[in-house]
N, C-alpha and C positions, 0 to 999 in steps of 0.2 A: 956740616954736621954740628948739632948743638953740643956745646961743651957741658958735660955732666957736672963739672965742678961749679958751673955758674947756675945750675938748677937748684931751686929751693929744696930744702931737705924733705918737706912734706910732699912735694911733687915726686920725688924719687921713690917714696914709699907706695905710690899709686901703681896699680897694675898697668901693663902695656895698653896702648890705645885700642888694639883689636879686642882685648878682653874686657874693656870697660863696659861696653853696651850689654853684653850678656850678663855681666855681674850686676849692673844696675837693674836689669829686668828681673834677675833672681831676687835682689833685695826688695824690689817693689812687690813681687809676688809674695815674699815672706811677710812684708808689712801688712798687705791686704789679708793674707791668711790669718795672721795673728788677730787682726781686727775682727774678722769673721768669727774666730774662735771665742774671743771675749764676748762678742754680741750674743752668740748662741748660749754661752754659759751664763750670761746675765738674764736670760729669759726666765721669769718666775714661773710659779706653778700655775697651771691652767685651772683657775678656781671653778670654772663652770664644769670642766671635766671631772675635777676632784669631787665637787658636790654631787654630780651624777653618779659617780662610782660609790660614794658613801651612801647615797640614797638606795642604790641596788643592794648594798650590804645590809642596810637597815631593813629593807623589805624581806631579804632572805632570813634575817634574825626573827622577824615577825612570823614568817611562815614556819620556821622551826619551832617557835614558841607555841603556835597554834597546834602543830602536830603533837607536841608534848602534852598540851592541855587536853587534847582529844583522847590521847591514850590514857592519861590519869583518870579522866572522867569515866571513860568506858571501864577501866579497872575498878573504880570505886562503885559505880552503879551496877556493874555486871551486865551492861547492855552494850552491844556493838555501836561504835561511833557512826554517825550518818553524815555524809558530805552534802552540804547545801547545794541546790541547783545553781550553776554558774560560778561555783567556788572551787575550781580545780586548781588547788594550790600546787600540785605536782607539776602540771603543765606550765604554770606561772614560774615556778622555780627553775625549770629547764630553760625557759625563755630568758630569765634574768641572767643565768649562768652563761648563756650564749652571748648576751650583750656585754657581760663582764669580759668574756674572752676577746671580743672585738675591741673593747676599750683598753684592754691590757696592752695591745700593740701600739696604741696612740698615747697612753699616759706616760708621764715621766716616772722613773724609778723602776725597781726590779721586784719589789715585794709582791705585787699583784700577779705578775707573770710567774714568779717562783712558787707561790702558795695556792694559786687558783686550781691547778690540776687536782691537788689533794682535796680541796673543798668540793670540786665537782664529783669526785669519787665518793666522798662522805655523804653528800646529798643524794646521790644515786642509790647508795646502799640503804640509807634511811628510808627513802621513798619505797624501795622494794620491801624492806622489813615492815613498814607500816601497812602495805598492801596485804602481806601475808598475815599480819596480826589481825587486820580486819576480817580476813577470811576465816581465821581460827575462831575469833569471837562469834562470828556469824554461825559457824558450826555448833559452837557451845550453846548459843542462844536457841537455836532450832531444836537441839537435843533436849535441853531443859524444858522448852515449851511442850515438846511431846511427852516428856516425863510427867510434867505437871498435869497435862491433859489426862494421862493414863491414871494418875493417882486419883483424880476425880471420878474416873470411870470404874475404879477397882471395886468399890462397894456395890455398884449395880451388877457387875459381873458375878460377884460372890452370891448375891441374892438370886440371880438368874439360875445359878447352879445348885442352890440350896435344896430345892425340892427333889431334884433328880439324882443328886449325889449322896450316897448313904454315909460316907465318912465325913461328916460335917466338922469334926474336930480338925481335920486336915485343911478344910476350907478356911477355918478360922486361923490356923497357923500360916497359911499362905498369905491371907490378908494382912496378918501381923508382920510377917517377914517383908512383904512389899512396902509396908509403911515404914519399917525400920530402914530398909534399903533406900527409900526416898529421903529419909532424914539424914542418913549418912552421906548420900550424894550431895545434898545441899550443904552439909558441913564441909565436904571435900572441895566444893567450888569456892567456899569462903576461905578454907584453910587447906591448901593442897599439900598436906604433909604425907609422909610415907605411911604413918599409922592409919590415917584416915583412908588412904588408898587401899590398904589391906582390909580394913573393915568393909569397904564397899565391895571389894572383890569377894570377900567371904560370904556376905549376905547375897550377892549376885549368884554365887555358886549354889548356895542352899536353895534359892528360889528356882534355879534351873532344874535341880533334882526333884523338887516338889511338883514341878509343872508337868512331869512326864505322864502321869495318869489322870490329869485334870480334864474336865470337859473341854471340848474343842474351843469354844469361845473364850474361856478363861485362859486356856493354854496359848492361844494366839495373842491375847493381850499381854501375857507374861513375856512372850517372845519379843513383842514390840518394846516392852519396858527394858528387857535385857539389851536389845540393840541400842537403845538410847543411852543406857548406862555405859556400854562399851565405847560409844562415840565420845561421851564425856571424858572417860578415862584416857582416850587417845588424844583428844583435842586439848585437854587442860595442860599437860606438860609442854605441848607445842606453844600454847598461848603464853605460858609463863616464861619459856625460853626467849620467845620473841620480845616479850615485855622487858626482860633483862637486857637484851641486845639493844633495844631502842633506848633504854635508860642510860646505857653507857656509850651511846653514839657520839662521835666526835664532831658532828656537823656544827652544833652550837658553839663549842669552844673554838673550833677553827674559824668561824665567822668573827668571834670576838678578837682572836689573835690577829687575823688578817686586818681587821678594822684598825686595831692599835698600831700594828706595824706600818700600814699604809699611811696613817695620820702622821706618825713619827718621821717616816721617810719624806713626806711632803714638807714637813717643817724643816728638815735638814736641807732639802733642795732649795727652799725659799731662802734659808740662811746663806747657802753658797751663792745663790743668785744675787743677793744683796751685796755680798763681798765682791763678786765679779763686776757688778755695775759700777762700783767705786773704781776698780781697775780700768774699766772701759772709759769712764769719764777722764781719768788721768791720761790714759793712752791717747784718746781722741784729742785732748789738749796738746799733747806733745806732737801729734801728727799735724795739727793745725799750724803750730809754730814751724814745723819742718816745711809744710806746704807754702807758708808765707815766705820763708827764706828762699825756697826754690822758685817761687813766682818772681821774687825780686831779681834772682839770677837770670830767670827766663826773660824778664823785660830787657835786661842789659843785652842778653844774647839776641833778642828779637831786633833790637836797634842795629846791632852789628850785622845780623843776617839780612836786614833790609838794605843796608849799604852794600853788602856783598851781592845781593840780588840785583840791585840796580846796575852794578858793574857787569854782572853775569848776563843780564838781559840785553845790555848794549852789545856784549860780545856775541850773544846768541842771535840777535838781529843781524849783526854784520855777517855771521856765519851762515844764517838763513839766506841772506841775499846772495852770498857766494854760491851756496848749494843750488839756489833757484837759477842763477845764471848758468851754473854747470849743467843742471838738468835741461835747461832750454838748449844749450849747445849740444848736449848728448842726443836730444830728440832730433835736432837738425842733422847731426851726424848720422843718426840712425836712418832718417829719411834719405839722406844723400847716399848712404851705404846701400840701402834697398834699391834706390834708383840706379846706382852704379851696377848692382848685380843685374838689374833688368836691362840696362844698356849693354852689359857684357853678353847677356843672352841674345839681345837683338843683334849685336855685332857678329855673333856666330851664325845668325840667320840671314845676313845681308846678301850673301852670294845666292842662297836658295831663293830668297824673295825676289831678287833681281831677275833670276831665271823665270820665276812664276809670273812676274810682270811682263817680261819680254814676250812670252807666248801669246797672251791676249793682245798685247800691243802689235804683234805681227798681223793678227786678225784685222785690226783696225787699219794698219798701213796698207795691206793688200786690198782690203775692201775699198778704201778711199782711192787707191791707184787705179783699180778697175773702173770705179765711177768716173774718175777724171778721163779715162780713155773713151768712155761712152759719151761724154759731154758734147764733142764736136758734132756727132750724128744727131743728138737731141737738138743742138743749136740749129743745125741745118734744117731739120724738120720744122722747128718753130718758125724760122725765117721764111721758108717756102710756104708754110701754112698762112702766115701773115700776108704774103703777097697774093695768095689766092683769095683771101678774104677781102683785100682792097679791090681786086678786079671784080669780085662779085658785088661790091658796094657801088661800082661805077654804073651810072644810068645806061650807058651805051657801050658795054665792053666789046672788045674784039673777040669774036668766037674762036679764032685760031689761037690767040694768046691764052684765053680762058681754058681752052681744051688742053693746050700744052702744059700750063701751070698745074691743072688738075691731074694730068698724067704724071707729072714730076712728084707732086705730093702723094699720090697714090702709090708710086713706086717706093718712096721712102717709108710709108706706112707698111707696105708689104714686106720690105726689108726688115723693119723692126719686128713684124709679126713672125717672120721666118726665123730670126735669130733669138726670139723670146727675150728681147732686151729689157722690157719692163719687169718681167719676173726675175731676171738676173740682177737688175738694180735693187729690187726689193730684198733679195737674198743677201746682196752685198751690204745693204743697210742693216739687216738683222745681225749679220756676222760682226759688223762694226760695233753695234750696240752690245752684243754679247761680250766682246772683248772689253768694252768700257765698263760693263757691269763687273767682270772679273777683277779688273784693276781697282774699281771702287770698293769691292768687298775686301781685297787685300789691304788697301789703304785704311779702310774703316777698322779692320781687325788690329792693324798696327796702331792706329790711333787709340782704340780702347785699351790695348795692352800697355802703351807707353804713357798714358795720361798721368798727370801728377796729382789730381784731386782724388787721392786714394781713400780719403775718409768718407766719400759720398756713399750713403747707405740707401739702398733701393730694393724693390722686389725683383728677383732674378731667377730664371730657370737655368740650372747648372748645365742642362743639355746644350744650351747655347754657348756657354763657356767652353765646354768640351769641343764642340764643333769649331769654334774660333781658334782654339789651341791647335787642333789638328791641321787647320788650314795654314797657320803660321809656321808649323813644323813640317810642312809638306815636303820641303827639300830634303830634310833629314830622314823622312819616311819613304822616299821614292823607291828604294830598293827592298822595302819591307812589306810584309802583309799586315794590314791593319784591320782588325775586326772590332766593330763597335756595336754594342747592344744598349741602346738608350731607352730606359724604361719610361713609363707614363708617371712622371713624378711631379709633385706640386712645386710651385716657386717658393723660394726662401728669401728671407730678409738678410742682406749681406752687403759687403763691399765687392761688387763685381770685378773691379780692376784687380783687387788683391787675389781673389780666387782664380782669375784667369792666369795670373802669374804663377800660382801653385800648379795648375794643370799643365801649363806649358813647360815648366821646369821638370815635372815628373815625366812627361812624354819625351822630352829631350834626353833625360837621363836614361830612360828605357831604350831609346834608339842607340845611344852611345854604348850601352852595356851589351849590345848584340854584335858579335864579331863575325858571324857567318852570313852567307847570302840567303839562307832560308829562315831568317828571323821572323818572328811574329809578335805583334803587340796587340793586346786585347784591352778594350776600354768598355766598362759596364757601368750603368747607373741604375739605381733601384731605390725603393723606399725601405727604410729601416725602422720597423715599429710604426707607431701611429704619428710620431712627431719628429722623425729624423729621415734624412736621405743619405745615400752612400754612393761613393765613386770608387771603382776599382780599376787600377792601371797596372797591368802585368806584362811581363816579357819572358821570353825563353832564352835570355842571355846567360852570361857567365855567373851570375849570382853574387852574393855578398858573403865573404868569409865570416864565420862566427866570431872570430877574435876582434873584428872591427864593427860588429853589428851595433854595439852599445855607443859607438862614437859617431855614427853617421849624421846625427842631428846636432853635433857640436859645431859651433862657429869655426870657420876657417879649416875644418878638417876635410881633406880631399885625397882621393887616390889617383887623380889625374896628373899628368906631367905639369911641371912648372910653366906657368903662363897660359894653361888651358883650362884652368878652373880656379875660382876664388874660394871655394869651400863654404859659401854662404847660402847656396840655393836651398838645400834641405833645412838648414837652420831657420831661414826666413820663412819657408813654407810651414814648418812646425809652429812657429810663433803666430803666423796668420791664422792657422786652423785653431790654435788654442784660444786666440782672442775672439774667434767666432763662437766659442763654446763647444767646439767639436773635438775630435780626436783623430790622430793619424797613426796607423800601425803598419808594420812591414813584416812580411814572411819571405824567406829566401832560402834556397837550397843551391849550394855551389854546383855549377854545371847544369842546372835545370832552369833557373830563372828566379825572378823576384816579383812579388806582388805588393803594391802599396794600396791600403784601404783607408779612405777618408770618410768619416761619418760627421754630418753637420746637422744641427737642429734647425727646424723651420723658423723658429724665432730665437735670435741670438741673445746673449746677456746684455743688460743695459749698459755695461761698460764699453760695448762696441761703439756706442755713440761718442765716446770720449777719445777715440783714436785720432791721432793727428798725422 
């Protein structure tokens, strides 16, 4: 343990080693965050965006000024203002306000965002007032036009009624009253005072009384004049009120206020940005100095790390060699262990296989013994036949000898025919060949099962493997009923030797699990989907208890007595099926039996080629 009294004072102030890395990361994040903050604050005003916003405000000011000019001119001239074609300033103002709303979210500062809603409301109100003002002026202009038109018609109406109307003084009074009413209406439009309004109302009332008993044409004309006068009396106050509201509208002052505030705010932002740029330059210089110092320390650490890496690499290489050797030894041990398990299984089958070989061997022995017993008679027939042939080849044979030899050969042939010796010899030869074929099949199955080239991959029909396993386990199955249903399945690519070992192991286990004389083992093969085949091996034995079901595939786990099982059979079988890309499952009910199901793909994974 390092003596803390020998540690420099500055090192004792540092945090523990475990906390240094998180602390350094936190400091680095803080430095980068501060740099980003200064960079963002040093960004100046976006002059392009500022110019665009000021242009929008200037255009709004021009629209407001044009509206005010239009109202004043209409007020002065007494004529309604007319909008030029293509000059819809209201729509243009709405479009500009929408663009300002969009620019407010992108521009720096808060003045535009803060005051823009009030400006939009003021412009909307002024546009509405202007529309109503134009409508009121239009009503006034139309009423005045009709009034002027009637004033021109009045003299003609009076002359038309002069001859037929006897009270001509009243006609003169009506004409005079209408002229005075017209004059007072014109004064009222120029000076809409309360006194002028009363004068107009007084003369209008007098004219209505006078028109009651006038001729129809004159009476209708006076009614039209009265209607126009009433329209003027109603429209003029509305026009004056709208003019007053337009005059005191806040749209123009709000534009000027927003322009000034926005410009001042932009100037303040630019001033702050200039100050933060100075801070950023100073901070960046300090960071460069710090980075230079860290790089010098990093270079020293890099040299030390390289030296440590060289030492570590040599140790890693040495350790890798040791692990490689250990892996090689482990693979050899695994192969030996699997072969040991196979030999253990073979050892259990020796007695049964010996019995299976003795039976066909007895066929061969008996057949050959019978053939040996028949050979003297065949030899005698051949000898006597040769003698007869030599006598027949003699130019001058003795008739008595030829007849005697012919009789002897004929007797032997009749004897063979009576005993059916040739048919018997043929059957003995067939029995001997059958026994030899049986012995050859057993030896071939043993050879295929015990071969050491386990990694050989080939196309294989698992029905053949099942048949081979059943033949090898025949001695274990001699007292049991075996039912096999082998389906029409396609061949698969696999290691036949390994799968034969799995099938034999499961069949032996099934036979050993049956304790009664009425036991039955069922073996089925079938296709499983489009690209798999399945093998089911089931028995009606004692079954597997649930508490050990999860352990049956563990290495060295066995329920057999000591010396009667290695506990490797199911573990090796599980590994073989897994390496082939398949799966093995088990279903068991205690007292009813067990069923193992193996599902294998038609094409195994590429890693199967790497098996050793």
